[in-house]
N, C-alpha and C positions, 0 to 999 in steps of 0.2 A: 504494500500500500504506500502511495507517495507520502512523503513527510513534508508538512508545511512548517516554515520558520520565517522569522522576520528580523530585521535589524534597522536601526535608525539610518537614514540615508548617508549621514556623515561617516558611518562605519562601512558603507558599501563603496563600490567603485563607480566612477562616472560611466564606465562601460555597462554596468548593470542598470543604471538609471536610463541610459540611452536605449538599451534593449527593451525595457518596459514601454518606453514612449515612442516606439518605432512605427506605430501605425495608427490610423484613425484620427479622430479629432484631437486626441491627446498629442499627436505628433506636431500639430500646428499650434495648439494653445499652450502646451508645456506648463500647464498649471498656473498660468499667469492672469486668468480672467479677473480674479478678485485682487490681484496684486497691482495692476496698472491703474493709476488714478483716473485716466481717461478711458476712451474706448479702445480695447485691445487691438482691434484690426486696423484702426486708423493711426493710433499713437505709438505703435511698436512695429518693428520688423521681425521677421522670423529669426534672424541672427541674434537680435536683442533678446527675444524670448528664450532661445536656446541657451544663451550665456547666462541669463537670469536664473533659469532653473538650476543649472549646475552650481552657480554661486550660492543660491539659497540652500541647496541640498548639502553643500559643504563636504562633499565626498572626500575622504581621506584626511579630514581635519578633526579637531576635538569638538567641533560644533560651534554654534547651534546648527540645527538642520530644519528643513521645512516638511519632512515627511518620513515615511517608513517604506522600505522595500520588502516585498514578500517573495519568498523562494519556495519552490517545490523541488525537493531533492537537490538543493543548492543551485538550482537554475532560477534566475530572476524572472518572476512572472507577474508581479503586481506592485502597485504603489497606492498609498493613501496619504493625502496632504493633511498634516496636523501640526499646528503651531499656535502661538498666542494670537488671539483675535486681533490685537492691535497691529499685527503685521499685514492685515488685509485692508488697504485703503478704500477699496471699492465697497466694502461693507458699510463704511461710514459715508461714502459719497453718493450712494444710491438713494433714490427717492423712496424705496421700499422700506418703510419703518420697521417691518418685521425682522429685518436683518440687523437692526440696531436695538434689540431688546436689552433693557438693563445696561445702558452704556457705562455706568459707573461700577458695575460689578467687577471685582478683581479676580484674577486668576482664571479667566475664561480662555480656553483654547478652542479654535475652530477646526472642524473636520470638513473640508470643503470639496475634496476631489478623490475619486477612485479611478484607477486604471488597471485593467487586467488584459494581459497580452492575448492576441488572437491565438487560438489553439488551446487556451487554458480557461476559456469562459464556460459558464454553466457547470462549473465544478465546485461551487461554493466558496470560491476564493474571496469574494467581496465580504462574506460573513467572517472569514478568517482575518481579513484586514481590519474590519470594524472591531473585532474582539481585541486585536493588537493595539488599537488606539487607547483602549481602556487600560491595558497593562502598561503601555508607554506613558499615558497620562499620570498614572500613579508614580511611575519612576521619576518623572520630571517635576512632580509637585503641582500639577494642574489641579485647580479646585473644581472646575466645571468644564466638561467637554460639550461642545455645541455643534450640531450638524443641521443641514438644510436639505433633507432628502425629498424625493418626489414619491408620490403614491398615485398610481394610475387609477382613474375612476373605474368602477365595475364594468367589465367587458372590454376595457381598453388595454393596450399594451404600451410598454415603454421601450423605445429604441435604445441601443447601447450608449450612444453619445449623450442622450438625455439622462441616462442613469448614472452619468459620471459624478453627480452630486451625491449618489447613494440612494438606495431604495429604503423606504420606511421600515419594512420588515427586517432588513439587515441591521439597522440601528436598534430596533426593539429587541432583537435576539441578543444583542451585545449589552443590554441593560439600560439603554437610553429610554427616556420617556418623552411623550409629546408635550410640548409647552404651548404651541400655537399651531393653528391651521389657517394661515393667511390667505391662501388661494385654494381653488378646487384641488390642485395637485400637490401643492407645496406644504411641507411641514417644517416646523422648527422643533428640534429634539435636544434634550440635554441629559447628560449623565453626571450626577453630582458625586464628586470624589472626595471633596473636603468637608470637614465637619460643620463649618459655619458659612456655607454658600447659600 
């Protein structure tokens, strides 16, 4: 049976990160949609996004980092972005107030993006990555983990690139709870790790 493991991206290689981001919308976005203060496709180039991801991931350094890399039998297969919410300028710049819940709450880390390589999808790896955010959050002293997943209306499906924010059930299985349902499809979820959050 394949063995899943994960490590903070700063403990991974840049080649591992590149392998995970090699296809689909993730290849273009590079987990920068909530990082760029303006509009990602107008205000950045592909080269800038490529460089930004690797700089933020901090591969081969002591950190900090912007995410976790998931492995199956030591092969890089997935990514989940998790870091302090203050590192996401677009959360604060957007007109969507649901992305700015409790702006003064300390110790909030955002879980904003999942990537699973083609050939490894539909094997439960998003669930494994979501569970890893909880373990990692405890390791780094986060008080609250916050995600912004989507939930398809009954009878509808979610395409993979739309699911990059995570699926509601994935977060629920990792112990997150729904805090708000701001739109038909979008949820705000939190996992409280600290005693006084």
